[in-house]
Each structure stands twice: as structure tokens, then as C-alpha cells.
C-alpha positions as CSV (number, residue, x, y, z in Angstrom):
1,M,124.6,2.5,25.6
2,K,123.7,5.8,24.0
3,M,121.1,7.8,25.6
4,S,117.8,8.5,23.5
5,K,115.8,10.0,26.0
6,R,116.6,12.2,29.5
7,L,113.9,12.0,32.3
8,Y,113.7,14.2,35.0
9,W,111.7,12.8,37.9
10,N,110.5,13.6,41.7
11,E,109.0,10.5,43.3
12,T,107.8,12.6,46.2
13,A,106.2,15.0,44.2
14,V,105.1,12.5,41.3
15,I,106.0,15.0,38.8
16,G,108.5,14.7,36.0
17,L,109.6,16.0,32.5
18,S,111.5,13.9,29.6
19,L,113.4,15.5,27.0
20,D,114.9,13.2,23.5
21,A,118.6,13.4,22.9
22,N,117.6,14.9,19.7
23,H,116.4,18.2,21.7
24,E,119.2,18.4,23.8
25,R,121.5,19.1,21.1
26,E,119.5,21.6,19.7
27,M,119.8,23.2,23.1
28,L,123.3,22.6,23.0
29,Q,123.9,24.0,19.3
30,E,122.0,27.1,20.8
31,C,124.4,27.9,24.1
32,T,127.2,27.3,21.5
33,K,126.0,30.0,18.8
34,S,125.5,32.2,22.3
35,F,128.3,31.3,24.1
36,P,129.9,33.4,26.1
37,N,126.2,34.5,26.8
38,E,123.3,33.4,28.3
39,T,120.1,32.1,26.0
40,G,117.1,30.0,25.9
41,G,113.5,29.7,24.5
42,I,110.4,28.1,25.4
43,L,109.6,24.1,25.7
44,I,106.6,22.8,23.7
45,G,104.8,19.4,24.2
46,L,102.1,17.5,26.5
47,Y,101.5,15.6,29.4
48,K,101.6,11.8,29.8
49,Q,101.0,9.4,32.6
50,D,98.2,10.6,34.0
51,N,99.4,14.2,33.4
52,T,102.5,13.5,36.1
53,I,105.1,13.9,33.2
54,A,106.1,16.8,30.8
55,E,107.2,15.4,27.5
56,V,109.0,18.1,25.4
57,T,108.1,17.6,22.1
58,K,109.8,21.3,20.7
59,I,112.6,22.9,22.1
60,S,112.4,26.9,20.9
61,G,115.6,29.0,19.9
62,P,115.7,32.6,21.5
63,P,113.1,34.9,19.4
64,K,114.8,37.7,17.5
65,D,113.7,39.8,20.4
66,S,115.8,38.4,22.9
67,K,118.0,40.3,25.0
68,H,121.5,38.2,25.4
69,G,123.9,39.4,28.2
70,R,127.0,37.4,30.1
71,Y,124.6,37.1,33.1
72,T,121.1,37.9,31.7
73,F,118.8,36.5,29.5
74,Y,115.6,38.2,28.4
75,R,113.4,35.9,26.2
76,G,111.6,38.1,23.5
77,T,108.2,36.6,21.9
78,L,108.7,37.4,18.5
79,G,107.2,34.5,16.7
80,L,106.2,32.6,19.6
81,I,102.4,32.8,19.6
82,E,102.5,31.5,15.8
83,L,104.5,28.5,16.9
84,L,102.3,27.8,19.7
85,D,99.1,28.4,17.6
86,E,100.5,26.0,15.1
87,Y,101.6,23.1,17.6
88,W,98.7,23.3,18.9
89,E,96.2,23.1,15.8
90,K,98.5,20.6,14.2
91,H,99.3,18.1,17.5
92,Q,97.4,19.4,20.2
93,Q,100.9,20.3,22.0
94,Y,101.2,23.5,24.0
95,Y,103.9,25.8,26.3
96,L,105.3,23.8,29.0
97,G,107.8,26.0,30.1
98,E,111.1,27.6,29.5
99,W,114.7,26.8,28.6
100,H,117.8,28.2,30.0
101,F,121.8,28.6,29.3
102,H,124.1,29.5,32.7
103,P,127.6,30.0,30.5
104,N,130.2,28.4,32.4
105,G,127.7,28.4,35.3
106,K,126.0,25.5,37.7
107,P,122.2,24.7,36.3
108,V,120.6,26.4,39.1
109,P,117.8,28.9,38.7
110,S,119.1,32.3,39.8
111,H,116.2,34.6,41.5
112,Q,115.5,36.2,38.6
113,D,114.7,33.2,37.1
114,I,112.7,31.9,40.0
115,L,110.6,35.2,40.1
116,Q,109.4,34.6,36.3
117,M,108.9,31.3,36.6
118,K,106.6,32.3,39.7
119,Q,104.8,35.1,37.7
120,I,104.3,32.8,34.2
121,A,102.6,29.9,37.0
122,N,100.4,32.7,38.2
123,S,99.7,34.2,34.7
124,K,96.3,34.1,33.7
125,R,98.0,34.9,29.7
126,Y,100.3,32.0,29.9
127,N,97.7,29.6,31.5
128,C,100.1,27.4,32.8
129,P,100.1,27.0,36.7
130,E,102.8,24.3,36.6
131,P,105.8,25.4,34.1
132,T,108.8,23.9,34.2
133,L,112.4,25.4,33.8
134,L,115.1,23.2,32.3
135,I,118.9,24.6,33.0
136,V,122.2,24.0,31.0
137,G,125.1,25.2,32.9
138,G,128.8,25.0,32.0
139,H,130.2,24.6,28.5
140,P,128.4,23.8,25.4
141,K,131.2,22.3,23.8
142,K,133.3,21.1,27.0
143,Q,131.7,19.8,30.1
144,W,128.5,21.1,30.6
145,T,124.8,19.5,33.0
146,T,121.2,20.1,33.1
147,S,118.9,20.6,35.4
148,A,114.9,20.2,35.4
149,Y,112.5,22.3,38.1
150,V,108.5,22.6,38.4
151,F,107.1,25.3,39.6
152,P,103.9,25.2,40.8
153,K,101.3,27.8,41.5
154,G,101.4,29.2,45.0
155,K,104.0,26.6,46.0
156,E,107.9,26.2,46.2
157,C,109.7,25.5,43.2
158,I,110.3,21.1,42.9
159,T,113.6,20.0,41.9
160,L,113.2,17.4,39.3
161,P,116.5,14.9,39.7
162,V,117.8,13.5,36.5
163,W,117.0,9.6,35.3
164,E,118.4,8.8,32.2
165,L,116.5,6.2,30.2
166,G,117.7,4.0,27.3
167,K,116.0,3.0,23.9
């Protein structure tokens, strides 16, 4: 069966992230363009199921002012306010978090990733007290895996194990 959606879900925390296969392909295309350097972008969408599932409806690529390195990625901001405004005005959708690529690595957040996500959770500017982080690890054209995490404001990071869903 071909995958149509991927659900990352933590039964204990009753929280999850839903991602369409097309969005996963978009991320892999960005990873291929950037390889062997890191890359990333933002996740846009909305909450469903009584606010327990963050459903991704848009994956951004890296803004033009982003900095890509072999072991670092600094996501820029150029054009993101306009993109977020557009999705809010047209679809009432908003910033859900970040996605990030670890080339030839594991999809596990680095110390810097964790610090950044905690800053986002605490930031009034982001207005996102539970940002999600989706990490792609490995080689985008060979073997790769993904992992997802939620960073609730003032709490420890929650890992969201993957559950694949068919149509």
C-alpha cells in the first residue's frame, strides 16, 4: 500500500503531527538540492482532533537569507511573514514549527535544535507554545528516516513515534 499520510503520535501525551506524502516529497527535494549541507524550513497548518494533532498543510523551503553548512543550518526569515500572512488570510492556517535536515545523520535533535525550539516555545513573537520539529536524517536519494518532536512551553521535549496511515 502506498503511503498517503504519516502520523507521528505519542499516546501518553495525546499529541501528534500529521504529514501528507506530498509534503514529505517536497522536503526530500529540498534535502537533495542542499546535500551534503543541512537545510530546513517552516511547517504551516492547523490543529485537528480537539487540538491534539498538528496537521501540516504547507512545507516551506529555506528562505533566501538562510545559511547552510555541513553541520549547521540557520533558517532565514526573508518572505516568511508574507507567507504566513497569506496562509492565515486565505486558510486560517498558521506556523506549527520547523523542519530540518541532518545529511548522513540521524533524525535526532542536536543541542542547538533543542535550544532553538525552546526559544520558539517561549517567544511571544512566534505565538506558538507547542512548536513541532520534524527532522529528516540520512541521504535523500538513498536511505533516510524522519522523526518528530514537540516542545511544550516550560516542559521537556516529547518524542512523537511514527505511525503510517493508508488512504
